[in-house]
C-alpha positions as CSV (number, residue, x, y, z in Angstrom):
1,X,-25.4,25.2,12.3
2,X,-23.5,25.5,15.2
3,X,-19.6,24.5,15.1
4,X,-18.1,22.0,17.9
5,X,-18.1,23.2,21.2
6,X,-14.6,23.9,23.2
7,X,-13.7,21.5,26.0
8,X,-14.9,22.8,28.7
9,X,-12.2,23.1,30.8
10,X,-10.4,25.4,28.2
11,X,-13.8,27.5,28.9
12,X,-12.9,27.5,32.8
13,X,-9.2,28.9,31.9
14,X,-10.0,31.9,29.5
15,X,-11.3,33.7,32.2
16,X,-7.6,32.9,34.0
17,X,-5.3,33.8,31.5
18,X,-4.8,37.5,32.6
19,X,-3.8,36.1,36.2
20,X,-1.7,33.6,34.6
21,X,0.1,36.5,32.5
22,X,0.6,37.9,36.0
23,X,2.5,35.3,37.9
24,X,6.6,35.4,38.3
25,X,7.9,33.5,35.9
26,X,10.1,30.6,37.3
27,X,13.1,31.6,38.9
28,X,16.4,30.5,37.1
29,X,18.8,28.6,38.8
30,X,21.3,30.2,41.0
31,X,24.8,30.9,39.4
32,X,27.6,29.3,41.1
33,X,29.6,32.2,42.2
34,X,33.2,33.5,40.8
35,X,36.0,31.9,42.1
36,X,38.5,33.9,44.3
37,X,40.9,36.4,42.5
38,X,44.5,36.6,43.8
39,X,47.0,38.9,42.5
40,X,50.4,39.0,42.9
41,X,52.5,42.5,42.0
42,X,55.8,42.6,40.0
43,X,59.3,44.6,40.6
44,X,58.9,47.7,42.4
45,X,55.0,47.4,42.7
46,X,52.3,48.0,45.5
47,X,48.5,46.7,45.6
48,X,47.8,50.6,44.2
49,X,48.9,49.6,41.3
50,X,46.1,47.1,40.4
51,X,43.4,49.9,41.4
52,X,41.7,49.9,37.5
53,X,42.4,45.9,37.7
54,X,39.9,45.9,40.8
55,X,37.8,48.2,39.3
56,X,37.5,46.0,36.0
57,X,36.9,42.6,38.1
58,X,34.2,44.1,40.0
59,X,32.3,45.6,37.2
60,X,31.9,42.7,35.2
61,X,32.4,39.9,37.7
62,X,30.6,41.8,40.5
63,X,30.7,39.9,44.3
64,X,34.2,38.4,43.2
65,X,36.3,38.3,46.3
66,X,40.0,40.0,45.0
67,X,43.0,40.1,47.2
68,X,45.7,41.9,46.0
69,X,48.5,40.7,48.1
70,X,50.6,43.7,49.5
71,X,53.7,41.7,50.3
72,X,57.5,42.8,49.1
73,X,56.0,46.4,48.1
74,X,58.8,48.5,46.3
75,X,62.7,48.0,47.2
76,X,61.5,44.9,49.3
77,X,60.6,43.5,46.0
78,X,64.3,43.1,45.3
79,X,64.6,40.2,48.1
80,X,65.7,36.9,47.0
81,X,62.6,35.2,44.7
82,X,62.9,31.8,47.4
83,X,62.0,34.4,50.1
84,X,59.1,36.0,48.5
85,X,57.4,32.4,47.3
86,X,58.1,31.6,51.2
87,X,55.9,34.9,51.8
88,X,53.2,34.7,49.5
89,X,52.6,30.7,49.9
90,X,51.8,32.0,53.3
91,X,49.3,34.3,52.3
92,X,47.7,32.1,49.6
93,X,47.2,29.0,51.3
94,X,44.0,30.4,53.5
95,X,42.5,31.8,50.9
96,X,42.7,28.8,48.4
97,X,41.9,26.5,51.6
98,X,38.3,28.5,52.2
99,X,37.9,28.1,48.5
100,X,37.1,24.4,47.3
101,X,36.2,25.2,44.0
102,X,39.5,26.9,43.3
103,X,41.0,30.4,42.9
104,X,42.6,32.2,39.7
105,X,45.8,33.8,40.1
106,X,46.8,36.9,38.5
107,X,50.5,38.0,38.3
108,X,52.2,40.7,37.2
109,X,56.1,40.5,35.7
110,X,58.5,39.3,38.1
111,X,55.3,38.4,40.0
112,X,54.3,35.5,37.4
113,X,57.6,33.6,38.1
114,X,56.5,34.0,42.0
115,X,53.5,32.4,41.2
116,X,55.2,29.6,38.9
117,X,57.2,28.6,41.7
118,X,53.9,28.4,43.7
119,X,52.2,25.9,41.7
120,X,55.7,24.1,41.7
121,X,56.1,23.8,45.3
122,X,52.4,23.9,46.8
123,X,51.3,20.2,46.7
124,X,47.4,21.2,47.5
125,X,47.4,24.1,45.4
126,X,43.7,24.3,43.4
127,X,44.2,27.1,40.6
128,X,42.1,27.0,38.0
129,X,43.7,29.9,35.7
130,X,46.9,31.0,36.2
131,X,47.1,34.2,34.2
132,X,50.6,35.4,33.4
133,X,51.0,39.1,32.7
134,X,53.6,40.0,30.4
135,X,56.0,38.3,33.3
136,X,59.9,36.8,31.7
137,X,59.2,33.1,32.0
138,X,62.3,32.1,30.3
139,X,64.2,34.5,31.9
140,X,65.3,38.0,31.0
141,X,68.2,39.2,29.4
142,X,68.2,43.2,28.0
143,X,69.3,46.8,29.9
144,X,66.4,48.1,31.3
145,X,66.1,51.2,32.9
146,X,65.3,48.8,36.6
147,X,68.8,47.8,35.6
148,X,70.7,50.9,35.4
149,X,69.6,51.8,38.8
150,X,70.0,48.9,40.1
151,X,73.7,48.3,38.3
152,X,75.0,51.4,37.1
153,X,78.3,50.3,36.0
154,X,77.2,47.2,34.3
155,X,75.7,46.6,31.2
156,X,73.8,43.3,29.7
157,X,77.1,42.0,28.4
158,X,79.0,41.9,31.8
159,X,76.1,41.6,34.4
160,X,76.5,38.0,34.3
161,X,79.5,38.1,36.8
162,X,77.6,39.7,39.3
163,X,74.4,37.7,39.2
164,X,76.1,34.5,38.6
165,X,78.0,35.3,42.2
166,X,76.5,34.1,45.5
167,X,76.0,38.1,46.2
168,X,74.4,38.7,42.8
169,X,71.6,35.7,43.3
170,X,70.8,37.7,46.6
171,X,68.6,40.4,44.3
172,X,65.5,39.0,42.5
173,X,66.7,40.2,39.1
174,X,69.5,37.8,39.1
175,X,67.4,34.8,40.3
176,X,66.0,35.4,36.6
177,X,69.1,36.4,34.5
178,X,69.3,34.5,31.8
179,X,72.8,35.3,30.0
180,X,72.5,32.8,26.6
181,X,76.0,33.5,26.0
182,X,76.8,32.2,29.6
183,X,74.8,29.1,29.6
184,X,77.0,27.1,31.6
185,X,77.0,30.2,34.6
186,X,73.7,30.3,34.7
187,X,72.9,26.5,34.6
188,X,75.4,26.3,37.9
189,X,74.9,29.6,39.6
190,X,70.8,29.7,38.9
191,X,69.2,29.7,42.4
192,X,65.4,30.0,40.9
193,X,64.8,30.1,37.4
194,X,67.4,26.9,36.7
195,X,65.4,25.2,39.3
196,X,61.8,25.9,38.3
197,X,62.4,25.4,35.0
198,X,63.7,21.9,35.7
199,X,66.7,22.8,34.0
200,X,69.2,21.5,36.9
201,X,68.7,18.4,38.4
202,X,67.3,18.8,42.4
203,X,65.6,16.2,44.5
204,X,62.6,17.7,44.6
205,X,62.0,17.8,40.4
206,X,59.6,15.3,40.1
207,X,57.5,16.4,42.7
208,X,57.4,20.2,41.2
209,X,56.1,18.9,38.0
210,X,53.2,17.4,39.4
211,X,52.5,20.1,41.4
212,X,53.1,22.8,38.2
213,X,50.6,20.1,36.2
214,X,47.9,20.6,38.9
215,X,47.2,23.9,37.5
216,X,43.8,24.2,34.9
217,X,45.1,26.6,32.5
218,X,47.8,28.9,32.0
219,X,46.8,31.8,30.4
220,X,50.4,33.8,28.9
221,X,50.0,37.3,28.3
222,X,52.8,39.6,26.6
223,X,53.6,41.7,23.7
224,X,56.5,43.4,21.4
225,X,55.9,47.1,22.4
226,X,56.7,46.0,26.3
227,X,59.8,47.4,26.6
228,X,61.1,46.2,29.6
229,X,61.0,42.0,28.8
230,X,63.5,40.9,26.7
231,X,62.8,39.2,24.6
232,X,59.5,40.2,24.8
233,X,59.1,36.7,24.1
234,X,59.7,35.4,27.0
235,X,56.6,36.3,28.3
236,X,55.3,33.2,26.2
237,X,58.4,31.0,27.0
238,X,60.2,31.7,23.8
239,X,63.8,33.1,24.4
240,X,67.3,34.1,22.5
241,X,69.8,31.0,21.9
242,X,73.6,31.8,21.3
243,X,73.2,33.9,18.6
244,X,70.6,35.8,20.6
245,X,68.1,34.4,17.5
246,X,64.5,33.9,19.4
247,X,63.4,30.4,19.8
248,X,59.6,30.2,20.4
249,X,58.9,28.0,23.5
250,X,58.4,25.0,21.5
251,X,61.8,24.9,20.4
252,X,63.2,25.4,24.2
253,X,64.6,22.6,25.7
254,X,62.3,22.8,28.6
255,X,59.4,22.2,26.5
256,X,61.2,19.4,23.9
257,X,62.3,17.6,27.0
258,X,58.9,18.7,29.1
259,X,61.0,19.4,32.2
260,X,58.8,21.0,34.0
261,X,55.5,19.6,32.6
262,X,55.1,22.7,30.0
263,X,54.6,20.3,27.2
264,X,52.5,17.9,28.8
265,X,50.5,21.3,29.7
266,X,50.1,22.4,25.7
267,X,49.2,19.0,24.8
268,X,46.5,19.1,27.3
269,X,45.2,22.2,25.8
270,X,45.8,23.8,28.7
271,X,48.0,26.9,27.8
272,X,46.6,30.0,26.1
273,X,48.9,32.5,24.6
274,X,47.4,36.2,23.8
275,X,49.6,38.6,22.3
276,X,48.9,42.4,22.5
277,X,50.3,44.7,20.7
278,X,50.8,48.4,21.4
279,X,50.9,48.0,25.3
280,X,53.8,49.4,27.3
281,X,55.1,47.2,30.4
282,X,53.3,49.7,33.0
283,X,50.1,49.3,31.9
284,X,49.3,45.4,31.2
285,X,47.2,45.6,34.6
286,X,45.9,49.2,33.6
287,X,44.8,48.8,30.1
288,X,40.6,47.5,29.6
289,X,40.8,46.1,26.2
290,X,43.4,43.6,27.5
291,X,41.1,43.2,30.4
292,X,38.4,42.3,28.1
293,X,40.6,40.4,25.8
294,X,43.1,38.2,28.3
295,X,42.0,38.4,31.5
296,X,38.0,38.8,32.0
297,X,37.0,35.3,29.5
298,X,38.9,33.2,32.4
299,X,37.6,34.3,35.9
300,X,35.1,31.6,35.9
């Protein structure tokens, strides 16, 4: 006895199955282009220092527009930081204007302070991720080769005599020199760090705080084997107290008072800390493991 006959439509479709299998799959929806990346170098650096980083980005995010700003290279990086901020501002503004979807900032060492100032002074910045690579965000207080070259007769214990003078503030290093034993002098003399930290009153404080909070996220990268940033926790907004005990970010007055928006950013879940051991200061922008761990995930 014959079984039930399959529907006529199915019989007609069977010969067409090989053809259907050969048809191309529906195209995937187009992927949004990667946001442009702007790189700002550190003290005595130039754009050449970032050739490895540029290669990593091109490999993992092909087609990304990456601009390594070639300003204030070499000894010119000793120019006062406000002068550098103005120069970098003029360079990044047209890049941001052409990227309505936003940009990413990768800023190394001293450049991380330049970038934080940019976030403060630019009313219309559209920075999605600000990646701070081993930057002395709460200042520097250590005897390094840089300092010995620049001020050969001074040690960290007496460098405040130079840095907290009008002449000293003409050097970028002194703009973020932070002597925990002379806090009053720092607050009165610092023409840069004390201002962007909101530690000293100034007429632009409210506007700068509002501008800073426009950033999508801030990724802080640093580690105990850096060898230059002192204390290394400054990369995470930690710093010495008067006894040279390191207080973490959450214990700093700038955080507790939310003087420039740090606490608000943390409450928003917009601060990422990425500590990495075993990396020397000059290797932060060339170490592939660090790139994969701390940078690549935030380059949307």
